N, C-alpha and C positions, 0 to 999 in steps of 0.2 A: 504494500500498500505505499509506504514511503518512497520507495522509487517509482511508481506510478507516478506521484502529484509533485515532488519536490522541485522538478526543472520548473513549475510554472510559477513558483513564488517571486515576490518580488525583492531585488539587491539595493535598490534604492534607499536612502538614509530618511527620505522626507517621508515615505508613509509607512513608519515603522511597523506598524499592526500588519502590515502584508510581508513583512519580512519574516515569513515562519508558517507553519504549516498549522490549520486549523484542526483540532480533535474534537469531533462533534460524538458524543458518545451518549445514547437511549438504549432504554430497556428492549428495543428491538433489533438494533444495528449499531455498529462501527461506522463512522464516516470520516475521511482525511479529504482535506480540502486545500488547493493552494491558486492564488491567481495574484497575478501584478497588475490586474485592470485592464490588460489586453487580450490575456486569456485565462483558462480555467482548466483544473484539472481536478476529478473527484474519483476517489477509490472508497469502496463499501466493503464490508464484509460481516459477518454474523456480530452478535453483541459479545460483550466481555463477559467473562466467566468469573466471579458473579455480576450479572448485569447491573448498571445503577439504576436505582429506584423513580430517579430523575433525570432528565436531559442534562449533560454536561457540556459545556463548551469552553475550549481553552487553545490557546496559540501557544504553540512550541517553538522559539527562535530556529533559524536554519543550522546555526552552528551547533544547537543540542540535537537536532535531526538527523545531522551528518555523525556526530558523536556515538548517538543510539544505532545507527546503522553499522557502525565501526566496531562498536563493542558487544553486541549481540546477533553478530550476522549467522554465528554458528547454533544458537541457543535453541533448544526445541520449546522452552518456555519463558515468558517474562513476565515478571509480577510489576504494578503499577500502581504506585500509590499517589493522591492528589493532595498538596498541601494549599494554604492558602495562595500561596504565588509562588509555588513550586510545585514541580511534578519529579518522583522517583521512579528509576527502572530498576531492576534487579534481578539478577537470575543467581544459580548457585556460587559463582565464582565472580560476580561484579555487581557494583552499585552505581549507578550513574543519577547526579541530580541535576536538573535545568532549572533557570528561572523562567517563568511564564511573561509572555509579552502583554503588558497593559493595552487596552483598549476594546472596542467592539469591531468584530468581523464584519465586513460586508455580507447582506442579506442577498447571498449567491444564488439562493434559489430562483430569486425573482429576475433573473437575467437568461436563465436556461430555456432556449426556444422549445414551443409546443407545436410549433405548425410549419417545421421546414420539410416540405413534402417530397423534393428533388431527392433522391438517392443514388448513389454510386457504390458499387462495390468491387475492391482493388485487392491483387495480391501485396500486402504489405511491404515485401523484401522487393519487388521489382519497382513499387511506387517510390519508394524511398532511395534506391539507387537512379532512378532518374532524377530525381529533387536535386541529389548529391551534384550529380554532372552538370544540370543545366542553371544549380545554383552558383557554379563557378562564373558565369558571366551575368550574375545579377549586379546592379548598381552597390557598390560599395557603400553608397551613401543612405539607401534605402532597404537594400535585400530585398527589394518586391521581385515576386514570382508570379506568373499568371497561369490560371488554369482553364482550359476551354475545355469545358465538358458536354458531351453528347452521349447519346444511349448506348455506344459500343465502346468509346475509348475517350481518354483525355489527353489533351495536347498541353505538356509542361513548358513553358516557355521564361524567356528572361532575355533583356538586353541591356547595354552597357554603350553610350557615344564613342566611347574609346577603345573599347573591346569587341563589338559587335553584338549577334545575336545567337541564342543556342535554343533549341528545344527538341523535345522527344516525345512520342507517342505511347501512352501506356494503355492495353487494352482493360478494358471493363469486364468484370464476369457478371455483373448485371447492373442496369441503370435505368431509369426512367424520365429523363429530361435534359434539356440543354442548357446551361448557363456558362458565363464566364466572370471569373472573381481573382482578386489579386490577394496575396499575403506576402508576410514578413516571411522568407524561406527558412529563417533559423527556428521560428515558431511552428513553421508545419513539418521541418523534418524532427524536430523535437518530440512533436507529440506522435507522429508515426512511428519513431523509433521507441517510443514505451509502449507501443500497442504489442500485446505479448501473444498474439494469435496469428494463425496464416494470413488471413484476411482482415482489411479494414474498412468500415463502412463510414462514408461520408455523408452528412445531412443537410442540405442546403436550402435556402427558401430564394434569395437574390443577391446581387452583388455587393449590398451595403450591409447584410444581415450576417451575424454570426455561423460559422459552420460548426457542427458537431461532429467530431471523430470517435468511433466507438469500435471495439475489437468485436468481430463476428464470432457471434456464439458464447460471449460473455456480458453478461449485465452487470458487473461489480466496478466498471470503469470507463470513463469517456473524458476527452477533451474538449474545449470549447476554444475558438479562436476568432478574434474579431478580422475583418477584412481589411486591405488598404485599398487607396482609391486606384482604380483601374487609368493606366496611361493609356491614352492616345496610340 
């Protein structure tokens, strides 16, 4: 869950409450969320055992998250203790304490699209490889990369006045609409890179609305990316 989300957390100091992962613990589920205001990643799993009696929301700073990943990578079970402004993780051989980030986390549920009706399914590895190659010619000032999606294929393209233009066509496994949309190539590649299934599903609405990326066959994880302005 940490791997699936931490890449979307903010690193700018100005919005300190986004410089971490939001842990939302309820009696029904555990959810980890990260956003920098331009992209969002959410991973879910079953509730902790024992589950909290009331919903709990805390923000753990990125530095603490990286230490958790490093310290407990091989642990079969980790115990969690929440104090007033700290959270403690422990197994049989190590204990890690992290201060919590103060502040109210954004109401991220409100920005998750409900009406993205254009769908495109691609093989994740092929799509990522095409993105990497085309992004080499993306404008280094914007890193803009364009997707021209049709029912059978998506054309991935980028151009820079000094370097020229690059494009590749990736076959769709399934699709139901046409759309042209642009993204920050880095955001798109990171989202696809963290999809842990063979295929990735893109759900889109129009060139101005956020796209949702989901691992096909896994409803416990998804990413959201805001598009960039399409260049003529």
